[in-house]
Each structure stands twice: as structure tokens, then as C-alpha cells.
C-alpha positions in Angstrom: 88.4 -67.0 21.1 88.1 -64.8 24.2 91.2 -65.4 26.3 91.9 -62.3 28.6 95.5 -63.1 28.8 98.2 -64.5 26.3 98.3 -68.2 25.7 101.6 -69.9 25.3 102.0 -71.7 21.9 104.8 -74.2 21.0 106.1 -75.6 17.8 103.5 -77.7 16.1 100.4 -75.8 17.8 97.5 -74.7 15.7 96.7 -71.0 15.9 94.0 -68.9 14.5 94.1 -65.9 12.1 93.4 -62.7 13.8 95.1 -63.5 17.1 97.2 -60.8 18.7 101.0 -61.7 18.9 102.2 -60.7 22.4 105.8 -61.8 21.7 107.5 -62.8 18.5 108.2 -63.1 15.7 106.8 -66.4 14.9 106.8 -68.4 11.7 103.5 -69.9 10.6 102.3 -72.3 8.0 98.9 -71.4 6.4 96.5 -74.3 6.4 93.5 -72.9 4.8 92.6 -69.8 2.6 89.4 -68.3 1.3 86.3 -70.3 1.6 88.2 -73.1 3.5 89.0 -70.9 6.5 87.2 -71.2 9.8 85.9 -67.6 9.5 84.3 -68.4 6.3 82.6 -71.5 7.9 81.2 -69.2 10.6 79.9 -66.7 8.1 78.2 -69.6 6.2 76.8 -70.8 9.4 75.3 -67.3 10.1 73.7 -67.3 6.6 72.2 -70.9 7.3 70.8 -70.0 10.7 69.3 -66.7 9.5 67.4 -68.5 6.8 65.7 -70.8 9.3 62.2 -69.5 10.2 61.9 -68.4 13.8 60.5 -71.0 16.3 58.2 -68.2 17.7 55.4 -66.8 15.4 53.6 -63.6 16.1 50.4 -64.0 18.0 48.5 -61.7 15.6 49.5 -64.1 12.6 48.0 -67.1 14.5 44.8 -65.1 15.3 44.2 -63.8 11.8 44.8 -67.2 10.4 41.5 -68.2 12.2 39.7 -64.9 12.3 39.6 -64.2 8.6 38.1 -67.3 7.3 35.7 -67.4 10.2 34.4 -64.0 9.3 34.1 -64.7 5.6 32.2 -68.0 5.9 30.5 -67.2 9.2 28.7 -64.3 7.6 27.2 -66.7 5.0 26.3 -69.2 7.7 24.5 -66.6 9.8 22.5 -65.5 6.6 21.7 -69.0 5.5 20.4 -70.3 8.9 19.1 -67.0 10.6 18.1 -64.6 7.8 17.8 -66.4 4.5 15.6 -63.6 3.0 17.9 -60.7 4.1 21.2 -60.4 1.9 22.0 -57.2 3.7 23.0 -59.1 6.8 26.2 -60.5 5.0 27.4 -57.2 4.0 26.6 -55.7 7.5 28.5 -58.5 9.1 31.5 -58.1 6.9 31.6 -54.4 7.7 31.4 -54.8 11.5 33.7 -57.7 11.4 36.4 -56.0 9.5 39.4 -56.1 11.7 40.5 -52.4 11.5 41.6 -52.0 15.1 42.9 -55.7 15.1 45.3 -54.9 12.2 46.7 -51.9 14.0 46.8 -53.8 17.4 50.4 -55.0 16.8 52.1 -52.6 14.3 51.4 -49.4 16.4 53.0 -50.6 19.7 55.8 -52.1 17.8 56.6 -49.0 15.9 56.4 -47.0 19.1 58.7 -49.4 21.0 61.2 -49.5 18.0 61.2 -45.6 18.1 61.8 -45.8 21.9 64.7 -48.2 21.6 66.3 -46.1 18.9 66.2 -43.0 21.1 67.9 -45.0 23.8 70.8 -45.9 21.4 69.7 -49.4 20.3 68.4 -50.9 17.1 65.8 -53.7 17.1 65.3 -55.4 13.8 61.6 -55.4 13.5 58.5 -56.2 15.5 59.1 -60.0 15.3 62.4 -59.6 17.2 60.6 -57.4 19.7 58.0 -60.1 20.3 60.6 -62.9 20.6 62.6 -60.8 23.2 59.5 -60.3 25.5 59.3 -64.2 25.8 63.0 -64.7 26.5 63.6 -66.6 29.7 67.2 -67.9 29.2 70.2 -65.5 28.4 73.7 -66.7 27.4 76.3 -64.1 27.7 79.7 -63.9 26.2 82.3 -62.7 28.8 85.3 -61.0 27.3 84.3 -57.7 25.6 80.6 -58.1 26.7 80.5 -58.1 30.5 84.2 -57.2 30.7 86.5 -54.7 28.9 88.9 -57.4 27.9 91.7 -55.4 29.3 93.8 -56.3 32.3 93.4 -54.0 35.4 96.3 -53.1 37.7 95.7 -55.0 41.0 98.2 -55.0 43.9 101.9 -54.0 44.2 103.7 -56.3 46.8 107.2 -55.2 47.7 110.1 -57.3 48.8 111.4 -56.4 52.2 113.5 -53.3 52.2 112.5 -52.3 48.7 111.0 -48.8 47.8 107.6 -48.6 45.9 108.5 -45.5 43.8 111.7 -46.7 42.5 110.2 -50.1 41.6 107.4 -48.3 39.6 109.9 -46.2 37.8 111.8 -49.2 36.7 108.6 -51.0 35.6 107.5 -47.9 33.6 110.9 -47.7 32.1 110.7 -51.3 30.9 107.1 -51.4 29.8 106.9 -47.9 28.1 108.7 -49.3 24.9 107.5 -52.9 25.2 104.6 -55.0 23.7 104.4 -57.0 26.9 100.8 -58.0 27.6 100.5 -55.9 30.6 102.6 -53.0 29.3 99.6 -50.5 28.7 98.2 -51.3 32.1 101.4 -50.7 34.0 102.2 -47.4 32.1 98.6 -46.1 32.7 98.9 -46.9 36.4 102.2 -45.3 36.7 101.0 -42.1 34.9 98.0 -42.0 37.2 100.4 -42.1 40.3 102.6 -39.4 38.8 105.5 -41.7 38.3 108.3 -40.8 35.8 110.0 -43.7 33.9 113.6 -44.7 34.7 116.2 -44.7 31.9 116.4 -48.1 30.5 119.0 -49.2 28.0 119.4 -52.4 26.0 115.8 -53.1 26.1 114.8 -56.5 24.6 112.1 -59.1 24.7 112.9 -62.4 26.4 110.8 -65.6 26.6 109.5 -64.7 30.0 108.9 -61.1 29.7 111.2 -58.0 28.9 114.6 -57.0 30.2 117.1 -54.2 30.1 119.9 -52.2 31.9 119.1 -49.7 34.6 122.5 -48.0 35.1 124.8 -50.9 35.9 122.0 -53.2 37.1 120.3 -55.8 35.0 116.5 -55.5 35.3 113.6 -57.6 34.1 109.9 -57.8 34.3 108.8 -61.4 33.9 106.4 -64.1 34.5 106.8 -65.5 38.1 106.6 -69.0 37.0 109.6 -68.6 35.0 111.8 -67.2 37.9 113.3 -70.6 39.1 114.3 -71.7 35.6 116.0 -68.5 35.0 117.9 -68.6 38.4 116.2 -65.7 40.1 115.8 -65.5 43.8 112.2 -64.9 45.0 111.4 -64.4 48.8 108.4 -66.1 50.3 106.1 -63.1 50.6 106.2 -62.6 46.8 105.7 -66.4 46.2 102.7 -66.1 48.5 101.2 -63.3 46.5 101.8 -65.1 43.4 99.8 -68.2 44.6 97.0 -66.0 46.0 96.7 -64.4 42.5 96.6 -67.8 40.8 93.8 -68.9 43.2 91.7 -65.9 42.3 92.4 -66.3 38.5 94.4 -63.2 38.4 97.8 -62.6 36.5 101.1 -61.5 37.9 104.5 -60.2 36.9 107.7 -60.1 38.8 110.2 -57.2 38.7 113.8 -58.5 39.1 117.0 -56.6 39.7 120.4 -58.4 39.4 118.6 -61.8 39.7 116.7 -60.9 42.9 113.0 -60.2 42.8 112.1 -56.8 44.3 108.4 -56.5 43.6 105.4 -58.5 42.5 102.4 -56.8 40.6 99.1 -58.7 40.3 96.7 -58.0 37.5 92.9 -58.6 37.3 92.6 -60.2 33.8 89.4 -58.7 32.9 88.1 -55.3 34.2 84.3 -55.9 34.9 82.4 -53.3 32.9 80.1 -51.0 34.9 76.7 -52.4 35.0 77.5 -56.1 34.7 76.6 -57.0 38.2 73.4 -54.9 37.9 72.4 -56.8 34.7 72.8 -60.1 36.4 70.7 -58.9 39.4 68.0 -57.5 37.2 67.6 -60.7 35.2 67.3 -62.8 38.4 64.6 -60.4 39.5 62.8 -61.0 36.2 63.1 -64.9 36.6 65.5 -65.1 33.7 68.1 -67.8 33.7 71.7 -66.6 33.0 74.8 -68.6 31.7 78.2 -67.2 30.7 79.8 -69.0 27.5 83.5 -67.9 27.0 86.5 -68.9 25.2 88.5 -67.8 28.1 90.1 -70.3 30.6 87.6 -72.1 33.0 89.2 -70.9 36.1 89.0 -67.2 34.9 85.4 -67.6 33.9 84.4 -69.3 37.1 86.1 -66.5 39.2 84.4 -63.8 37.2 80.9 -65.6 37.6 81.3 -65.5 41.3 82.3 -61.8 41.3 79.0 -60.9 39.6 76.8 -63.1 41.7 76.5 -66.2 39.5 77.2 -69.8 40.6 80.0 -71.6 39.2 77.7 -74.0 37.4 76.6 -71.1 35.2 80.2 -70.4 34.0 81.4 -72.3 31.0 84.9 -71.5 29.7 87.2 -72.9 27.0 84.4 -72.9 24.4 85.1 -72.7 20.7 82.6 -70.7 18.5 81.2 -74.1 17.2 80.9 -75.2 20.9 79.0 -72.0 21.7 76.5 -72.8 18.8 75.9 -76.3 20.2 75.3 -74.9 23.6 72.8 -72.4 22.5 71.0 -75.0 20.3 70.7 -77.3 23.3 69.2 -74.5 25.5 66.9 -73.4 22.7 65.3 -76.9 22.8 63.6 -76.1 26.2 63.9 -72.3 26.5 63.5 -68.9 24.6 67.0 -68.0 24.4 69.0 -64.7 23.9 72.7 -64.8 23.0 74.7 -61.7 23.7 78.2 -61.2 22.2 80.6 -58.8 20.8 83.1 -60.5 18.6 83.0 -62.3 15.2 83.5 -65.6 17.1 80.0 -65.1 18.7 78.1 -64.5 15.3 77.0 -68.1 14.6 75.7 -68.3 18.2 73.8 -65.0 17.8 72.3 -66.3 14.6 71.1 -69.7 16.0 69.6 -68.2 19.3 65.9 -66.9 19.3 67.1 -63.4 20.0 70.8 -62.4 19.0 72.2 -59.3 20.6 75.5 -57.7 19.4 76.7 -55.2 22.0 79.6 -52.7 21.4 80.7 -54.3 18.1 81.4 -53.2 14.6 82.0 -56.5 13.2 80.1 -56.9 10.0 79.2 -60.5 10.5 77.8 -59.7 13.9 75.7 -56.9 12.5 74.1 -59.4 10.0 73.6 -62.1 12.7 72.0 -60.0 15.4 68.5 -59.1 16.0 69.4 -56.3 18.4 72.3 -53.9 18.0 73.6 -52.1 21.0 76.5 -49.8 19.8 77.4 -48.8 23.3 79.3 -50.9 26.0 76.7 -50.6 28.9 75.3 -54.1 29.5 72.4 -52.6 31.6 70.9 -51.6 28.1 69.8 -55.3 27.9 67.5 -54.8 30.9 65.9 -51.8 29.4 65.3 -53.6 26.1 63.8 -56.6 27.8 61.5 -54.4 29.8 60.6 -52.4 26.8 59.7 -55.6 24.8 57.5 -56.9 27.6 55.7 -53.6 27.9 55.1 -53.7 24.2 53.8 -57.2 24.4 51.4 -56.3 27.2 50.2 -53.3 25.2 49.8 -55.6 22.2 47.6 -58.0 24.1 45.6 -55.1 25.5 44.9 -54.0 21.9 44.1 -57.4 20.8 41.5 -58.0 23.6 39.9 -54.6 23.1 39.6 -54.9 19.3 38.3 -58.4 19.4 35.8 -57.4 22.1 34.4 -54.6 20.1 34.3 -56.6 16.9 32.5 -59.5 18.7 30.1 -57.0 20.5 29.2 -55.5 17.1 28.6 -58.8 15.5 26.5 -60.0 18.3 24.5 -56.7 18.1 23.9 -57.4 14.4 22.8 -60.9 14.9 20.4 -59.8 17.6 19.1 -57.1 15.2 19.7 -54.3 17.7 20.7 -52.1 14.8 20.9 -52.5 11.0 22.6 -49.1 10.0 26.3 -49.4 8.6 27.2 -46.0 9.9 26.9 -47.2 13.5 29.4 -50.1 12.9 31.7 -47.8 11.0 31.7 -45.0 13.7 32.4 -47.5 16.6 35.1 -49.1 14.5 36.8 -45.8 13.9 36.7 -44.9 17.5 38.2 -48.3 18.4 40.9 -47.6 16.0 41.8 -44.3 17.6 41.8 -46.0 21.0 44.1 -48.7 19.9 46.6 -46.1 18.3 46.6 -44.0 21.4 47.2 -47.0 23.6 50.1 -48.2 21.4 51.7 -44.9 21.0 52.2 -44.6 24.8 55.3 -46.6 24.3 57.1 -43.8 22.4 59.0 -41.1 24.1 59.9 -37.4 23.8 56.7 -36.4 22.0 56.9 -39.3 19.5 53.4 -40.3 20.6 51.7 -37.5 19.1 53.8 -37.7 16.0 53.1 -41.5 15.6 49.3 -40.9 16.0 49.4 -38.0 13.5 51.2 -40.1 10.8 48.9 -43.1 11.4 45.7 -40.9 11.1 47.0 -39.2 8.0 47.8 -42.5 6.5 44.3 -43.8 7.3 42.6 -40.7 5.9 44.7 -41.0 2.7 44.0 -44.6 2.2 40.3 -44.0 2.8 40.3 -41.2 0.0 42.0 -43.5 -2.4 39.5 -46.4 -1.7 36.6 -44.0 -2.1 37.9 -42.5 -5.3 38.5 -46.0 -6.8 34.9 -47.0 -5.7 33.4 -43.8 -7.2 35.1 -44.0 -10.5 34.2 -47.8 -10.9 30.6 -47.9 -9.6 29.2 -44.3 -9.7 28.5 -43.0 -13.3 29.7 -39.6 -14.1 27.3 -37.0 -15.3 27.9 -35.7 -18.9 
């Protein structure tokens, strides 16, 4: 559920399938299988939430719901009250009121923006998701794996008085190179980067508090500091102080012991903050978007991380189960347009219930189904780019809507005022307005895609016009024998 460090379990505790066993073996009793499992319940929740219609509806849908019947019946009203003897006025009004540019006002900028997003490495599922994303004002972020790597980072090495750093690292590397200790990979990687060679360790074994072995005639161990007293190990005050400081900061620690005497303390930063996480938080603040962190990790670790990236402790919520994340998102969605960002299958239901779900750096099938936006990489700054792109698309869409409505209303007014009565004038102005709308929307595409999009749209328009004309000619124009 998102813990960045191992959690102790005892006899009788309930554990979840899919957890990583740090030390074992353990014997478990299966409580549920198949459709009765918690994972199955989360998948069902994803399907349920995805079937619920979105709260935000497209602006163009709202407008056309009013515009189309207004045009159809308005033309009859104008004819009946203003020009009762001229049936041509109905046909003329229908032609000039046809929302050609209006119908392209939304799909063109959406298509261009989706193409732009794809070139940046993100996949946005349709224009509806893009439009909802433009209105997001509250983001809920998973921590482990989204803003952090989920892997511990080597912190500080504190030596006991009179002990040598190099020899301590050699023993640590010897103990951890063949261990499944939670910090083993981190220790080995650090030692390799320092050019340290592992000491020869014999009789290596896992113990309750860590790992132990024999280095020559000396018994050595790499253990949890809080187990030192119970195991009868002697720890000097400077190492105890280092351990207490690490706990205060939400960091982990391990103690190197030789012949029951502590010789060194290593602190570990539980979660290595991903590059770009701090920049993401700052960028969202600049855009007046509220941010909260929802995590299954311990509250202390989540609070410490929030402070490190510039968020208040009140925005950090730890110890949450997947179901509690869903409830939290639902509560925020009642008063905000929400975006949920996560990477694990435990975030899938929360992604589905939010207005915009973003799966980042994930290959989980259930997440891919739940999300509206897929970001395969691990750079959280991509979120800022996607929100900016969505807002730019929304501005372009509104420009197109205003322009197309203005042109249509102007033409209708001109017909009613009898400034012209030729169909070709209205058709010409309409087609020019269509080209302008396409060009304006296509600006959102990148790397030469604007011209390609314009070309494809115009080709499609010409093809549809030919089909319509052929159909009209075959039906209403008699063929010569």
C-alpha cells in the first residue's frame, strides 16, 4: 500500500498478496481467492467508476443542444413573421446558420493537442479528458513511486570513536552483497561508487534484526538500531544521537556491530525524491492549483516528504488504504475539479473516481484502464506540461467558438436585414471561416503537424462535399439519355 520501508508483522496479522517479503520464510493462511480478493474488488470498483458519466460536459455539447433547435425553428419564425411570402428566406437562413466552423471549433484543437501530447510521450484519452484537465483545480498525488522512486537512498555514515570508515564499509558490503536485507542494494551501490571492495564474510545468515556473519574471528552484524539493547550490544552516545536524529527526520538507520560493540551507524533516506517533484509543486502553486499527497506510507514519512517539497504538513495524508484514497478523492470532487495521480494498482480505483486520472510510470493493466492520461516516463514535470497544453487547447477552443458564432450571427443578421440574398455569399464566408478555425486550432500541433492536420482536414472536407454533391445530383438531377 505504499510503505517505503518494511513493516513488522507478527503472528495473527493480516497481510496483502503482492507484498515483498524482506525476511522470511513465513507461513500464511489464504483468506480469499478469485473474485473474493481485495484486488478483484478494486478492479470492480474501477469498472463501476468508469461507467459513471463525467460531471463535466463539453461546452460545445451544451451550446449545440441550444443552437440546433434554435436555427431550425427560428428560420420558420423569421419567415412567418417577417417574410411570409418568401419561402427562400428559410433555405437561406438554414444555409448561413449551418454551424460548419462551429463543428470544427472543438475537434481540431483537440486533435492538435492530442498529437502534441503524444509527441511529448504522453497519451490523453480523447478531447473530453483534455477539456476536463483544463478545469482541474485540485490535484491529489500518490507519493511512493510517483513523486519518489520508492527506493531508499544512502544518507550519512557516522563512525564510532577510533573506527575507520573504509573497513566499516568493506564489512557492510560483505554482509549486504549476499543478503535480502531492505537496504542491501543501497549499501552495495554506495560502496561500489566509493570504490570499496567487500570483506570476506563467512557463516552469513539472516537474523530477526538484520544480517550477521563472521569476519575472520570476529562476529559482525548489520542490524536495526532499536534492537541493539535487546541483543546486548553496546552503542556509544554519538551513534544513539544519530539514530534519534534520523527518526525525527523520518529516515531509516542500520547499525554495524563487531563483537557486540557498535562501530558505525548508517542513515537512509527512505524515499529518493524524483527529479522534478519540487518543480511540479511550485508550478502548481503558480497556477493556483491545490495539492495534497495521499499515501499508504507512514504519516511521519509523508509529512517529512511534504515539507521537503514545499507543502504544509496539512497537505500530507499517510496511512491510507486504497479504499480510503477513493473516499478522499470523492470528498474533494464534491467541491473541486480533481486530478488523481498514481503509479500502482492500489491507486487504480482513485484514478477512476477522479475527474481526471493520471497513471505515471506504470505498466499495471488495471491502471491503464482506469486512467484518462498515461505518462509512461517517471518525470512528474510532465503533469505541468499536460495541464498547460489542456488550458491552451481550451483557450483556442473558446476562440474558435466565439469566432464561428460571431460569423454565423452576422450572416443571419445580414439575411434578416436583406443586405444580400445570394447563397454563394454565405457559403463563401462560411468556408473561409472554416479555414480560419482549422488554422487556429492546428497551431497546437508541433513539428510540422499543423500543416499535416490542416491538409487532412481539408482533404476530408473536399471528399465529403463530393460525396454529398454526387448523392444530390443522382437523386434530384435527371440524367440525359
